[in-house]
C-alpha positions in Angstrom: 55.0 99.1 8.1 51.6 98.9 6.5 49.8 101.9 5.1 47.4 101.8 8.1 50.3 101.7 10.7 52.0 104.6 8.9 48.9 106.7 8.9 48.3 106.0 12.5 51.8 107.2 13.2 51.2 110.4 11.3 47.9 110.8 13.0 49.5 110.6 16.5 52.0 113.3 15.4 49.3 115.6 14.1 47.2 115.4 17.1 50.1 116.0 19.6 51.6 119.3 18.6 54.9 120.2 20.2 55.2 123.3 22.5 58.0 124.8 20.5 57.1 125.6 16.8 53.7 123.8 16.9 52.9 124.7 13.3 56.3 123.2 12.1 55.7 119.9 13.8 52.1 120.1 12.5 53.4 120.4 9.0 55.9 117.6 9.5 52.9 115.4 10.5 50.8 116.5 7.6 53.7 115.8 5.3 54.2 112.3 6.8 50.6 111.6 6.2 50.7 112.8 2.6 53.7 110.5 1.9 51.8 107.4 2.4 50.7 106.0 -1.0 46.9 105.8 -1.9 44.9 102.7 -2.2 45.9 100.9 -5.4 43.7 99.2 -8.0 41.3 99.7 -10.8 37.6 99.4 -9.7 36.5 99.4 -13.4 38.8 96.5 -14.1 37.6 94.6 -11.0 33.9 95.2 -12.1 34.6 94.0 -15.6 35.9 90.8 -14.2 32.9 90.4 -11.9 30.7 91.0 -14.9 32.7 88.1 -16.9 32.1 85.8 -13.9 28.5 86.5 -13.6 28.0 85.7 -17.4 30.0 82.5 -17.0 27.8 81.5 -14.0 24.6 82.0 -16.2 26.1 79.8 -18.8 26.8 77.1 -16.3 23.3 77.5 -14.9 21.7 76.7 -18.2 24.1 73.7 -18.7 23.3 72.4 -15.3 19.6 72.7 -15.9 19.9 70.7 -19.1 22.1 68.0 -17.5 19.7 67.6 -14.6 16.9 67.0 -17.0 18.9 64.4 -18.9 19.8 62.6 -15.8 16.1 62.3 -14.5 14.1 61.5 -17.4 15.9 61.8 -20.9 18.4 58.9 -20.9 17.6 56.5 -23.8 14.9 53.8 -22.8 17.1 51.1 -24.3 19.8 51.8 -21.6 18.9 49.3 -18.8 20.6 47.7 -15.9 24.2 48.7 -15.0 24.5 50.7 -18.3 21.8 53.0 -17.3 23.0 53.1 -13.7 26.4 54.1 -14.7 25.2 56.6 -17.3 22.8 58.2 -14.7 25.6 58.5 -12.1 28.0 60.1 -14.7 25.3 62.6 -15.9 24.3 63.5 -12.3 28.0 64.0 -11.5 28.3 66.4 -14.5 25.2 68.1 -13.3 26.5 68.6 -9.8 29.9 69.8 -11.2 28.3 72.4 -13.4 26.0 73.6 -10.5 29.1 73.9 -8.3 30.7 76.0 -11.0 27.6 78.1 -11.4 27.5 78.8 -7.7 31.3 79.4 -7.4 31.5 81.8 -10.3 28.4 83.7 -9.0 30.0 84.0 -5.5 33.1 85.2 -7.1 31.3 87.8 -9.1 29.6 89.0 -5.9 32.9 89.2 -4.1 34.6 91.2 -6.9 31.7 93.6 -7.2 31.8 94.3 -3.4 35.5 94.7 -3.7 35.2 97.2 -6.6 32.7 99.2 -4.5 35.0 99.2 -1.4 38.1 100.2 -3.5 36.2 103.0 -5.2 34.9 104.3 -1.8 38.5 104.0 -0.4 40.1 105.9 -3.2 37.5 108.7 -3.1 37.8 109.0 0.6 41.6 108.9 0.3 41.6 111.7 -2.2 39.3 113.8 -0.1 41.6 113.3 2.8 44.6 114.4 0.9 42.8 117.5 -0.2 42.1 118.4 3.5 45.7 117.7 4.5 47.1 119.9 1.7 44.7 122.6 2.6 45.8 122.5 6.2 49.5 122.5 5.1 49.0 125.6 2.8 47.6 127.5 5.8 50.5 127.1 8.0 53.5 126.9 5.7 54.3 130.7 6.1 53.8 130.8 9.8 55.7 127.8 11.2 56.3 129.5 14.6 52.7 130.0 15.4 49.8 127.6 16.0 46.6 127.4 13.8 43.9 125.4 15.6 41.7 125.3 12.5 44.4 123.9 10.4 45.1 121.3 13.0 41.4 120.3 12.9 41.4 120.2 9.1 44.6 117.9 9.2 43.0 115.6 11.8 39.9 115.2 9.5 42.2 114.7 6.6 44.5 112.1 8.2 41.2 110.3 9.6 39.7 110.0 6.1 42.9 108.6 4.7 43.2 106.2 7.6 39.5 105.0 7.1 40.2 104.5 3.5 43.4 102.6 4.1 41.7 100.3 6.6 38.8 99.7 4.2 41.1 98.9 1.3 43.3 96.7 3.4 40.4 94.7 5.0 38.5 94.3 1.8 41.5 93.2 -0.1 42.5 90.7 2.5 38.9 89.3 2.9 38.4 89.2 -0.9 41.5 87.2 -1.5 40.7 84.8 1.4 37.3 84.1 0.0 38.6 83.8 -3.6 41.1 81.3 -2.5 38.5 79.2 -0.8 36.4 79.4 -4.0 39.4 78.3 -6.1 39.6 75.1 -3.9 36.3 74.1 -5.4 37.9 73.3 -8.7 37.8 69.7 -7.9 37.2 67.6 -10.9 40.1 69.4 -12.7 42.4 68.2 -9.9 41.4 64.6 -10.2 41.6 64.6 -13.9 45.1 65.9 -14.2 46.5 62.3 -14.2 45.9 59.1 -16.0 42.2 58.7 -14.9 39.6 59.4 -17.5 37.9 62.8 -17.2 34.4 61.5 -16.6 35.5 59.2 -13.9 37.4 62.2 -12.4 34.2 64.2 -12.3 32.2 61.3 -10.6 34.9 60.9 -8.0 35.4 64.6 -7.3 31.6 65.3 -6.8 30.8 62.3 -4.6 29.4 63.2 -1.1 28.4 61.4 2.0 24.7 61.1 2.4 24.4 63.1 5.6 23.5 60.3 7.9 25.1 61.7 11.1 28.5 62.2 9.5 30.1 65.0 7.6 27.6 65.0 4.6 30.2 66.7 2.6 32.6 65.7 -0.2 34.4 62.4 0.5 37.6 63.5 -1.0 39.5 66.6 0.0 41.3 68.8 -2.6 44.5 67.4 -1.3 43.4 63.9 -1.6 42.3 64.4 -5.2 45.8 65.7 -6.0 47.7 63.1 -4.0 45.8 60.1 -5.3 46.1 61.3 -8.9 49.9 61.7 -8.4 50.2 58.4 -6.7 48.3 56.6 -9.5 50.6 58.2 -12.1 53.8 56.8 -10.6 52.4 53.3 -9.9 53.7 50.3 -11.7 51.7 49.0 -14.5 50.6 46.0 -12.5 49.6 48.1 -9.6 47.7 50.6 -11.8 45.7 47.7 -13.4 44.9 46.3 -10.0 43.7 49.6 -8.6 41.6 50.3 -11.7 40.0 46.9 -11.5 39.0 47.8 -8.0 37.4 51.0 -9.1 35.6 49.5 -12.0 34.2 46.7 -9.7 32.9 49.2 -7.0 29.2 48.8 -6.5 28.8 52.6 -6.1 30.7 55.9 -6.8 30.9 56.2 -3.0 32.7 52.8 -2.7 35.1 53.9 -5.5 35.7 57.4 -3.7 36.7 55.6 -0.5 39.2 53.5 -2.5 40.6 56.7 -4.0 40.7 58.2 -0.5 42.7 55.2 0.8 45.3 55.5 -2.1 45.6 59.3 -1.1 46.3 58.2 2.5 49.4 56.4 1.5 48.2 52.7 1.5 49.5 50.1 -0.8 47.3 48.6 -3.6 47.6 45.2 -1.6 46.2 46.9 1.6 43.5 48.6 -0.5 42.5 45.3 -2.0 42.0 43.8 1.5 40.1 46.8 2.6 37.7 46.6 -0.4 37.1 43.0 0.1 35.8 43.8 3.5 33.6 46.9 2.5 32.6 45.6 -0.9 29.5 43.7 0.5 28.2 47.2 1.7 29.5 49.1 -1.4 26.0 50.0 -2.6 25.0 51.4 0.9 26.3 54.9 1.1 25.0 55.4 4.6 26.9 52.3 5.9 30.1 53.3 4.2 29.9 56.9 5.8 29.0 55.6 9.2 32.0 53.2 9.3 34.7 55.1 7.2 34.5 58.6 8.3 34.1 60.2 11.8 31.2 62.5 12.2 33.2 65.6 13.1 31.7 68.2 10.7 28.6 70.3 10.7 27.7 72.9 8.0 25.8 75.0 10.6 28.0 78.0 10.6 25.4 80.2 12.2 26.3 78.8 15.6 28.1 80.7 18.1 31.4 79.4 19.5 29.6 78.3 22.8 27.1 76.2 20.7 29.2 72.9 20.8 27.9 70.2 18.4 28.2 66.6 19.8 30.0 64.2 17.6 27.7 61.2 16.7 28.4 57.5 15.9 26.3 55.8 13.3 23.9 58.8 13.4 23.2 58.6 17.1 24.5 60.4 20.1 26.2 57.9 22.3 27.2 58.1 25.9 29.3 55.5 27.7 30.0 55.8 31.4 28.9 59.5 31.1 31.3 60.3 28.3 30.6 60.9 24.7 31.8 57.9 22.5 34.7 60.1 21.0 35.8 61.7 24.3 39.4 61.5 25.5 37.7 60.8 29.0 39.9 61.9 32.0 43.2 61.1 30.5 45.5 64.0 29.5 45.9 62.7 25.9 44.2 65.5 24.1 47.0 65.8 21.6 46.9 62.1 20.8 43.0 62.0 20.7 42.6 65.0 18.5 45.3 63.7 16.0 43.8 60.2 15.9 40.3 61.7 14.9 41.9 64.0 12.4 43.9 61.2 10.8 40.7 58.9 10.8 38.9 61.6 8.9 41.5 61.3 6.2 42.2 57.6 6.3 39.3 55.3 5.8 41.4 52.2 6.6 42.2 53.6 10.1 38.5 54.5 10.7 37.4 51.1 9.4 39.7 49.3 12.0 38.4 51.5 14.7 34.6 51.0 13.9 34.7 47.4 13.1 38.0 45.9 14.1 38.3 44.7 10.6 35.4 42.3 10.9 32.4 44.2 9.8 30.1 41.4 9.5 30.7 39.8 13.0 27.6 40.6 15.1 28.3 43.5 17.4 31.9 44.2 16.2 30.8 47.7 15.3 28.9 48.4 18.5 29.5 51.8 20.2 31.1 50.0 23.1 33.6 48.1 21.0 34.3 51.1 18.8 35.0 53.2 22.0 37.3 50.5 23.5 39.4 50.5 20.2 39.3 54.4 20.2 40.7 54.7 23.7 43.4 52.1 23.1 44.5 54.0 20.1 44.5 57.3 22.0 46.6 55.6 24.8 49.0 54.2 22.3 49.6 57.3 20.5 49.9 59.2 23.8 52.6 56.8 24.9 54.5 57.3 21.6 54.3 61.1 22.0 55.6 60.8 25.7 58.5 58.7 24.4 59.2 61.6 21.7 59.2 64.0 24.6 61.6 62.0 26.6 59.0 61.4 29.4 57.8 58.5 31.5 54.8 56.9 29.8 51.1 56.4 30.9 49.8 55.3 33.1 53.0 56.1 35.3 52.8 59.6 34.2 49.8 61.6 32.8 51.0 65.2 32.3 50.1 65.6 28.6 52.5 66.3 25.8 54.9 69.1 24.8 55.6 70.9 21.6 58.2 68.2 20.4 55.6 65.5 20.8 52.8 67.6 19.2 54.9 68.1 16.0 56.0 64.4 16.1 52.5 63.1 16.1 51.2 65.7 13.6 54.0 64.6 11.2 53.8 60.8 11.9 50.0 60.6 11.5 48.7 63.7 9.7 51.8 64.0 7.4 51.4 60.2 6.5 47.9 60.7 5.5 48.4 64.0 3.6 52.0 64.1 2.5 52.6 67.3 4.4 55.4 68.2 6.7 54.3 69.9 10.0 56.1 72.6 11.9 55.5 74.0 15.5 54.6 77.8 15.2 54.3 79.8 18.5 51.6 82.4 18.8 52.9 85.0 21.2 50.7 87.9 20.2 47.6 89.0 18.3 49.9 89.9 15.3 51.4 86.4 15.3 47.8 84.9 15.2 46.7 87.3 12.5 49.8 86.5 10.5 49.0 82.7 10.8 45.6 83.1 9.4 46.5 82.8 5.7 48.4 79.5 6.3 45.5 78.2 8.4 43.0 79.1 5.6 45.2 77.5 2.9 45.7 74.4 4.8 42.1 73.6 5.8 40.8 74.7 2.2 42.9 71.8 0.9 41.7 69.5 3.6 44.8 69.5 5.9 43.9 69.7 9.5 45.7 72.2 11.7 46.4 71.3 15.5 45.9 74.2 17.8 47.0 74.7 21.4 44.8 76.9 23.6 45.7 77.9 27.3 44.6 79.6 30.4 46.8 80.7 33.3 46.8 77.1 34.6 46.6 74.6 31.8 46.7 73.9 28.1 44.7 71.8 25.6 45.0 70.7 22.0 42.1 70.8 19.5 42.1 70.5 15.7 41.0 73.1 13.1 39.4 71.0 10.5 37.6 73.5 8.1 36.5 76.9 7.5 33.6 79.0 5.8 34.5 82.6 5.0 35.8 84.1 8.1 34.8 81.2 10.6 36.9 78.3 11.6 35.6 74.9 12.5 37.3 73.3 15.5 37.2 69.7 16.8 37.6 69.4 20.5 38.7 65.8 21.7 36.1 66.2 24.5 33.8 65.0 21.7 32.3 68.0 20.0 32.8 70.4 17.2 32.4 74.2 17.2 32.6 77.2 15.0 34.6 80.4 15.9 35.2 83.5 14.0 38.8 84.5 12.9 38.6 87.5 15.0 37.9 85.4 18.0 40.9 83.4 17.3 43.1 86.5 16.9 41.8 88.3 19.9 42.0 85.2 22.4 38.2 84.9 22.8 38.1 81.0 22.5 36.6 80.3 25.9 33.4 78.9 24.2 35.3 76.0 22.8 36.2 74.7 26.3 33.2 75.3 28.6 33.7 75.0 32.4 34.8 77.1 35.2 38.3 77.9 33.6 37.8 78.1 29.8 40.9 78.3 27.8 40.8 81.5 25.8 44.1 82.0 24.3 45.5 80.2 21.2 49.2 80.0 21.9 50.6 77.5 19.2 49.9 75.7 15.9 51.2 72.7 14.1 51.1 74.1 10.5 51.8 72.2 7.2 55.0 73.8 5.7 
């Protein structure tokens, strides 16, 4: 058991004296409480590391300021045309990377300082609690047949102090580790630069973001995609490597190059990526067009919203309704598993999203209209739904429309999300709050890397699959295939308080299963 549970057990024994030999039983409870180890760690060492991070952050701040000045007005005047353009992009990328490093190290320093304070408090409080317990034990050790009310009160205060200290130490250690892991995923350029791509190009690719025109507005490439594309490039034949590098060097913008890198990470061949680039290259210098056609608008950084504040997903920067449904909605078909999986895959695979938005003909008038996009999307939902029904051994839509079981959920996650990420997914049942809390570390690790996590929620009558697509600290971002995104706290996830994600007369509060990358 954990220290907290051990102390809770001792506390129960102390506050429940036995009728026979009460002081003896009290002493046994005191000894049980004293046997639990104290909070471990060195607050001084943690503070020293926090100071190191703060000093490193200050150094990066100075470098970022210098690079920003160079990028804006200090490049040599003789550099003109494409030379100046590429130099500016490179220096701006270096400036962005150093700024990210500054902010990440500053956040780590703040987290470690807070951890040191919590640990110091926990150790002092625990020491005080031990003294109270020992004092209570000394009072009664020579009179085990009697009952000392004062000793019992002192023991209760002591075990209560130790319990508070253990809870603080446990919670602060867990939350600090979780946040530091999230910060570690920000080391993006280093991951892209591990392979055969040159370091400066790696920085440019790793720092490219969408312009924020109705879509994610965040990094184009996830940490997992930076790793996977680097690994894929490293094992290509010489001819394929040369062909792919030619595509990168011919890109009209860093954004276009980043989407080619994303396509490589999604598992596509160089030949397919060449065809893809031929279609998007005329728009390669239009970052807004690229974002609107190559990534679904599932994400918002507005973490201050409550779980009931559902954010409608937009298309090309606009909220679109067709026949009373949002353009991304699964409509009235029970294909939530397929619909959530398709959008999560499209977020990872620009070739899939490009086919959905344009049909592969971006310059045909009306090809990318909301109506045509919605028709392709619904057809893809149904096609995936039918494949899932076959995996479940069921009759297929429209003959049967009863949703999908766990076998199909894992099948679609492996087939679609696994293809785009290289991950193997497994079905994990969540039968209790303890199960949900135990799953949090795996959820956090997955979404920090850019691996979506399908989640099943239920009420007494029905179930529904959604997709965990991100997190910020102790909040999880969930995409609902009804066509909107929401933020929920991890405590809401653990305690089955997810009703705000599924508004209506019968909200689905409880998370009952996940498809988790192994």
